[in-house]
N, C-alpha and C positions, 0 to 999 in steps of 0.2 A: 478458650478462644482458638479457633483453627485458622490456618492460613491457606487460602484456596488459589488455585491456578485454573483458568478456564479459557477455552477457545470460543471466540465470539465472531459470528457472521452477521453482516448487515448490508443492506442496500442503501447507499449513501445519498440517493437522489434528493430526499426530503430534508437532509440535515446539513447544517453549516459546519461540516467537518466533525472530527471525533472529539476534539478538546472542548471541555465545558466553557460556555460563554454566558454572559449576564443576560443579554436580551435576545439571543437567538437559540433555536433548538439544536442541540448537539447530541451525538451518540452517547458520549460520556454522561451528559446530564440526564438523559432518559434512563440509562442503565443505573445510575446512582439512585434515581427516584425509585426504581423497582427494588433495589437493594434495601432502601429505607423501609419499604413496606414489610420487609422480613426482619426488621430489628437492627439493621446496620446503623452504626453511629459514627463511622469514620468520616474523615474530612475529604479524602480523595482516594479513588482507586489508583492503582499503578497499571501502566500499560506499556506494551512493547514499542509503540510509536504512534504518532499522530497521522491522521489522513485528512486531506483537504475536503472542502465542500464538494459533494457529488462523487467522491471516490468511495469505492466499495471495499469490502473485506470478506474473506472466507476463513481467514486464520489469524485474526487479531488476538493477541494474548493479554489477558487481564488478570490481576491478582488483588486480593483484599483479605482482611481479617473479619471473621464473623462468628458469633456464638450461636451455633446451630446444632440442634440435638436430634435431627430426624434422618440423617444419612445423606450421602452425596447425591444419589439419584433423585431424591425428593427435593433437594435444593435446586438441582438443575430444572426440574419440572416446575417448581414454584417460581423461579426466576422467569422462565419462558411464559408462564401464565400471566405474569405482570408486565411483560415486555410486549411491544407491538410486533406485528407479523414481520416487519422488515428489520428487526433486531432480534436475534435468537442465539442462545448458548448452544454450542455443538457438543462440547465435552467439558467435564469438570473433574478435578481431583484435588486432594489435599497435598500440600507441599511444605517445605521447610520455611520457617519465618525469615530466613535470609534470602529467599528467592526474590529476584527483581526482574520483571519481564523485559525491561529495557537494557539494563546494564549486564545481565547474564546472557543476553542473546549473542550467538556467534554469527548468524547470518539471517537475512530477510530475503524473501522472494516475492516479486511483483509480476503481474501479468497485465499486458496491455493488448486490447483487441481493436482491430480495424476491419472494416468491410467496404466494399465498393459497389455502387449501383447508382442509377440516375436519381432515384428518390429515396427518402428516408424509409427505413423499415421499422415501424412502431414496435415490433416484437423484439428487436435487439438494439434499438437506438439508445436505450438507457445504459447499455453496457459496452458500447463500441463507438468508435469514431468513423463516420461515413466519409469516404472519399469518392470523387467523381470517376477516377480511373484506377486501374490496378498498378501498384508500385512493383518495382523489380526486386524480388526477394533476395536474389544473389548479390546485388549491389548493396542492399541494406545489411546483409550478413557480413560482407567484406568490411564495411565501415564499422559494424558493431564489434568485430574482432579486436579493434584497437582499444576498446574499453577494458579488456581483460588485464588484470594485474592491479597494482597500487599506483594511483595517480592523484594529482591535484585536480579536482573536478570543479574548480571555481567557475569555469566557463558554463557549467550546467546547473548551478544552484548556489546556495549560500548556507553557511552554518546557522543553527538555530540561536546561537549566542555570539556576541561580538568576539569572545575569546576562543570560540570553537575552531577546530581545524577543518579545512576543506579537502583533506586527503581521505580517500576511501579506497577500499579494495574490492574489485569486482571479480567473481570467480566464474560466472556464467552469464552470457548475453547472446540470445539467439532468436531469430524469427523462424516460425514454422507456419505452414498452410494446412490446417486440419480439415478444411472443406472448401467447397466452391465459394469464391468471392469473399473469403475471410482469411485473415492472418492474425497470429498471436506472437507477441514479443515477451519472452521470459527473461528476467534479469535477477541475478542473485548477488548480493554483496554484504559485507559486514555491517554497513549502515549506509544511509542515503542523505544527501543534503536536501534542503527545502526546495521542492519543485524539480528535483534532479531527474527523476524518471520521466516526467512529462516533457521536460526540455530535450532529453536524449531522444525520446520517441519522435518529437517534432522534427529534429534535425535528421534522424534516420529516414523518416518519410520523405523529406525534401531530397535526400539522396536517391530514394527509390523512384521518385517521379522525375529525376534528372534535373532538379533545380538547385542542387548542391553537389560538389565533388565528393568522391568516395573518401578522400583524405581529410574531410572537414572535422571528423572526430579527433584525429591525431593533431590537427591544427589547434583545436580547442584545448587539448590537454597540454600541448607544448607552449602555447602563447597566452592561455587564459581567456580566449575569446573566439567564438565562431562567427560573430557579427550577426547572429540570429537570436532574437530575444523572445520569440513567441513560444507558447506552451501547447502541447496536445490537450484536447479537452479532458476534463476530469472524469467524465462518465466512462471512458474506456479503460480506466485503471482499477485493478483489484489487488489488494494486499492478500497474498495467497497463504503464506506460512512464515513462521519464525523458527529457527533451529537453535537448540540448546545442547549443551554437552551430553546430557542424559539421553538425547535423541540418537 
């Protein structure tokens, strides 16, 4: 019995998040169904983290045990054959039985995309949040700088359990403009609270369109509230990568 680690990419539009659910289609449920066609008899795969309904991933990390005799490349090909086109394995390797994609992770990176124009663009609307006007990237980056370091992020999300801590460490948070009428926000941290990235993005966009002060991130970290409760749409968010010690 070998222990496998793989990188999974998926378009989250048609799925009710990553985590398996009884009456809704999830990425985990579809992936586990594909595994069962190859003889997998486990109860649940392990994963680096959950993503919400409509959120995408290019670097989700999954691990599982499987008795497979035909080599790693054939396993990757077999999984992708049984998976739909919007869920595909990118890389696969054998690892130690002790590896846990969530607890061994040192950092996770997410990317959020926005664009601005009068009407929706069908070719990018599944992967970005459309705004009516261009936000000020300098104001957003000034505000985002306050995210760096270790803070209590309770103003921007909640732990997944009642006993969990809301302290997180952010090592990178920056907006860039890679092309006309589009911006991308990259954020890297040791872990994230439920809805944390989407709340942060919404607040930063409010700063960019001058509907919130630059100091609102600092206010949230110091007082536990920004008085803004909305979320940026899920479709703009992609889980890009997870970093481990061996990386």
